[in-house]
C-alpha positions as MATLAB code, in Angstrom:
seq = 'MPDHHRTTTTELPFQILLYYLYTPIADPEAFAEEQRLLCDRLGLLGRIIVAGEGINGTVSGETGATGEYIEAMQADPRTAAMPFKIDSAQGHVFEKLSVKVRTEIVSLNLGAADVDPNQLSGRRLSPVGFREAMREEGALLIDGRNNYESDLGRFKGALCPDLDNFREFPEWAREHLGADKDRPVLTYCTGGVRCEKLSGFLLKEGFRNVAQLEGGIVSYGKDPEVRGEDFEGQCYVFDERIGVQVNRANPSVVAACRECGVASERYVNCAHSPCNRRIFLCVTCQATAGRFCSAACRSEPAPA';
ca = [
      56.301  104.301  152.635;
      58.587  104.977  149.651;
      61.890  103.156  149.621;
      64.894  104.951  150.976;
      66.608  106.947  148.028;
      68.757  110.259  147.598;
      68.262  112.769  144.765;
      71.318  114.841  144.204;
      72.715  117.489  141.975;
      76.044  118.675  140.885;
      78.363  118.896  143.892;
      79.405  122.205  145.385;
      80.822  122.924  148.741;
      77.624  122.787  150.687;
      74.387  120.748  150.410;
      70.662  121.456  151.320;
      68.641  118.449  152.529;
      64.981  118.190  152.318;
      63.358  115.276  154.035;
      60.463  113.925  156.019;
      59.077  110.723  157.392;
      55.797  109.901  159.099;
      57.231  107.381  161.686;
      56.229  106.920  165.433;
      58.440  109.134  167.659;
      57.726  108.025  171.136;
      59.301  111.064  173.020;
      59.384  114.169  170.605;
      61.241  116.322  173.128;
      64.089  114.089  173.471;
      64.307  113.268  169.782;
      64.265  117.124  169.114;
      67.029  117.556  171.643;
      68.967  114.912  169.721;
      68.539  116.760  166.435;
      69.860  120.040  168.076;
      72.889  118.304  169.358;
      73.382  116.550  166.022;
      73.088  119.631  164.024;
      75.084  121.805  166.263;
      77.861  119.386  166.165;
      77.924  119.219  162.433;
      77.316  122.839  161.825;
      73.847  122.372  160.034;
      71.499  125.194  159.900;
      67.777  125.256  158.969;
      64.335  124.217  160.244;
      63.299  120.793  161.735;
      59.800  119.941  163.053;
      59.271  116.901  165.197;
      56.014  115.456  166.339;
      54.665  112.120  167.676;
      53.971  111.299  164.068;
      57.310  111.742  162.708;
      59.878  114.449  161.439;
      59.934  117.056  158.872;
      63.071  119.137  157.957;
      65.352  121.167  155.694;
      68.915  122.093  156.582;
      72.049  123.251  154.849;
      75.785  122.371  155.656;
      79.075  121.722  154.279;
      78.764  118.507  152.091;
      80.719  116.372  154.555;
      78.586  117.287  157.280;
      75.335  116.817  155.446;
      76.523  113.285  154.581;
      77.348  112.464  158.314;
      73.742  113.628  159.032;
      72.279  111.356  156.622;
      74.397  108.538  157.926;
      73.070  109.237  161.437;
      69.530  109.183  160.351;
      70.081  105.878  158.337;
      71.603  104.338  161.485;
      68.577  105.277  163.676;
      65.777  102.566  163.176;
      63.089  105.321  163.689;
      64.613  107.275  160.513;
      66.383  104.562  158.452;
      63.806  104.598  155.642;
      63.661  108.365  155.276;
      64.354  109.493  151.621;
      66.576  112.766  151.307;
      66.298  115.266  148.498;
      69.636  116.832  147.872;
      70.625  120.133  146.356;
      74.425  121.609  145.965;
      74.894  125.120  147.127;
      77.933  127.526  147.429;
      76.963  128.173  151.097;
      74.385  128.050  153.748;
      70.736  129.171  152.860;
      69.697  129.438  156.367;
      70.607  131.921  158.993;
      70.089  129.727  162.094;
      68.946  126.477  163.169;
      65.411  125.959  164.554;
      64.086  122.632  166.031;
      60.585  122.798  167.171;
      58.219  120.179  168.818;
      54.618  120.424  167.536;
      51.601  118.174  167.622;
      51.755  117.452  163.998;
      54.637  117.870  161.398;
      52.041  119.361  159.032;
      48.528  120.235  159.941;
      45.090  120.043  158.431;
      43.400  121.062  161.694;
      41.541  117.896  161.971;
      41.806  117.232  165.660;
      40.939  113.708  166.549;
      39.831  113.112  162.781;
      43.643  113.619  161.518;
      45.033  111.347  158.794;
      47.679  108.860  159.532;
      49.477  108.562  156.204;
      50.808  105.258  157.197;
      47.127  103.965  157.395;
      45.616  106.023  154.602;
      46.993  107.923  151.779;
      46.589  108.387  147.829;
      48.591  106.282  145.419;
      51.949  107.504  144.994;
      52.991  108.303  141.288;
      56.472  108.452  140.183;
      57.316  111.724  138.273;
      56.865  109.544  134.950;
      53.541  108.222  136.078;
      52.419  111.709  137.390;
      53.208  113.447  133.983;
      51.162  110.674  132.275;
      48.133  111.012  134.602;
      48.167  114.810  134.164;
      47.376  114.274  130.520;
      44.399  111.979  131.142;
      41.129  113.561  130.282;
      39.043  114.570  133.102;
      41.788  114.530  135.760;
      41.620  117.214  138.582;
      45.034  118.613  139.371;
      45.335  120.135  142.797;
      48.167  122.257  144.155;
      48.448  121.345  147.786;
      50.472  124.509  148.850;
      49.732  127.946  150.005;
      48.774  130.817  147.561;
      52.060  132.414  147.747;
      53.739  129.431  146.726;
      51.652  128.572  143.749;
      51.662  132.372  142.599;
      55.629  131.771  141.698;
      55.083  128.488  140.042;
      52.541  125.687  139.512;
      51.770  122.754  137.139;
      49.950  123.591  133.996;
      46.184  123.359  134.392;
      46.498  122.985  138.145;
      43.566  124.260  140.549;
      45.435  126.394  143.098;
      43.326  127.375  146.007;
      43.703  130.804  147.290;
      44.622  129.827  150.729;
      46.970  131.351  153.195;
      47.816  128.111  155.365;
      47.496  124.477  154.687;
      45.121  123.867  157.545;
      42.427  125.785  155.447;
      42.284  122.750  152.763;
      39.719  120.796  154.421;
      37.140  123.511  154.489;
      38.049  124.730  150.900;
      37.759  121.188  149.557;
      34.334  120.627  151.110;
      33.129  123.912  149.522;
      34.736  123.499  146.114;
      35.399  120.043  144.837;
      31.856  119.099  144.251;
      30.110  115.761  144.223;
      31.808  113.847  141.463;
      33.755  111.204  143.835;
      34.909  109.155  140.930;
      36.837  111.951  139.199;
      40.548  111.134  139.075;
      42.269  113.617  141.700;
      46.041  114.247  141.490;
      47.652  116.136  144.465;
      51.117  117.930  144.706;
      53.196  119.982  146.974;
      56.892  120.860  147.260;
      58.385  117.745  148.553;
      55.427  115.367  149.253;
      54.871  115.629  153.187;
      51.636  117.736  152.767;
      49.850  115.631  150.170;
      50.563  112.497  152.256;
      47.809  113.955  154.504;
      45.903  115.778  151.950;
      45.538  112.827  149.529;
      44.282  110.682  152.652;
      41.712  113.457  153.628;
      40.335  113.198  150.158;
      39.873  109.602  150.558;
      38.122  109.908  153.720;
      35.705  112.544  152.217;
      34.689  109.706  149.864;
      36.811  110.602  146.644;
      37.724  106.955  145.203;
      40.551  107.731  142.748;
      43.208  109.696  144.442;
      47.031  109.950  143.607;
      49.953  112.038  144.877;
      53.073  113.032  143.317;
      55.619  110.939  145.190;
      58.671  113.321  146.219;
      56.787  116.332  145.286;
      57.879  119.093  142.773;
      61.488  118.823  143.857;
      61.733  115.181  142.849;
      59.759  115.766  139.501;
      62.169  118.386  138.480;
      65.198  116.348  139.102;
      63.880  113.077  137.316;
      66.032  112.742  134.280;
      63.194  111.591  131.937;
      60.740  114.136  132.921;
      62.945  117.161  133.360;
      60.099  119.200  135.080;
      57.844  119.252  132.042;
      54.728  121.277  132.161;
      55.713  122.839  135.478;
      55.522  126.591  135.016;
      57.525  129.115  136.878;
      59.596  128.280  139.785;
      59.229  126.142  142.907;
      58.920  128.192  146.194;
      61.167  126.993  148.848;
      61.456  127.946  152.536;
      65.120  129.175  152.572;
      66.961  132.163  151.273;
      66.862  130.944  147.770;
      62.994  131.569  147.677;
      62.501  130.111  144.238;
      64.246  127.131  142.378;
      64.148  126.260  138.750;
      62.025  122.922  138.154;
      61.410  122.902  134.412;
      64.226  122.049  131.980;
      62.048  120.931  129.083;
      59.488  123.832  128.336;
      60.279  126.556  130.966;
      58.134  129.599  131.388;
      57.579  132.464  133.947;
      54.115  132.838  135.475;
      54.689  135.591  137.999;
      54.563  139.525  137.078;
      55.654  142.553  138.875;
      52.620  144.077  140.759;
      53.277  147.507  139.469;
      54.198  147.415  135.828;
      53.032  143.711  134.924;
      56.378  142.721  133.441;
      57.194  139.015  133.876;
      59.109  138.768  137.318;
      60.004  136.088  139.763;
      61.527  138.665  142.274;
      59.545  137.937  145.424;
      59.799  140.469  148.259;
      57.813  141.551  151.459;
      55.789  144.549  151.725;
      58.156  147.241  153.648;
      55.110  148.040  156.026;
      56.133  145.590  158.499;
      52.615  144.971  160.004;
      51.630  143.865  156.686;
      54.758  141.870  155.518;
      52.763  140.393  152.546;
      54.730  138.736  149.737;
      54.630  140.494  146.595;
      56.382  140.278  143.034;
      58.200  143.571  142.371;
      60.873  144.210  139.782;
      63.859  146.386  140.691;
      62.741  149.278  138.595;
      59.539  149.549  140.292;
      60.751  149.071  143.852;
      63.165  152.031  143.085;
      60.294  154.255  141.986;
      57.357  153.101  143.976;
      58.822  151.474  147.115;
      58.513  148.212  148.425;
      54.814  148.227  149.156;
      51.828  145.981  148.257;
      49.209  148.847  148.123;
      48.935  152.586  148.372;
      47.491  152.196  151.959;
      50.721  150.409  152.898;
      52.617  153.161  151.348;
      50.863  155.769  153.141;
      51.080  154.189  156.695;
      53.702  155.459  158.967;
      56.544  153.041  160.083;
      55.973  151.371  163.318;
      57.883  153.029  166.484;
];
């Protein structure tokens, strides 16, 4: 696993922590309760998933409280090696705390054939190494996230599968990646947790040259040398910010308002609640056409 490190930005009153670690958790229910008590005591809000294979979380809180949380995790031998990616914020970016126990911290729906990243995973490339690898002739760059994430932003030239859920990747890969198992394959995701399994799965499928972006898009954007170069648009995040800036070298906008086509990174949900589809919609078009993804949703009556 990667060495422990922290990635930080300019200090503000609050911090947002993004973290994961594949590590054996003998009693996930008990560990989850420990997390609830710790976060409640520190006033942290966010989402934490615990499983027998490890922990995956993102929380926000006052800077002193997040510092205490990191110290507590470092003091626990189960999570002492866990790296943290840290953003500063003016306040909380979550409305509540959710701590859930699941069978996996991320799922490829492989059942007994699931990948253990501590046993099999693609080579980890630093942001600098990943940037160089992207420029190699013949490299296949795969976005390991869902479609609504890559719609907001992705690496230049990346293959972005039109998938609604991470567990759909195995079927997609078997149908679309072809028979060239020697082609260099590069994978990336938000913080790295999904690519730990995705890259291992591709190795199990017979691909021989598989690498992943260590620390994901978030670490790539924070690297002082790379400065997010060639990441187009914003990085989708699962909190109230929705998108964060990554590229400080050659930034661009790739999303556009679905109504007028003007460049827009304003993500909203369709107002027809049974649909709730994520769409890009500028303020002007929402005011004139409503917050709907289609004429069908616009014409549907509101649920009782």
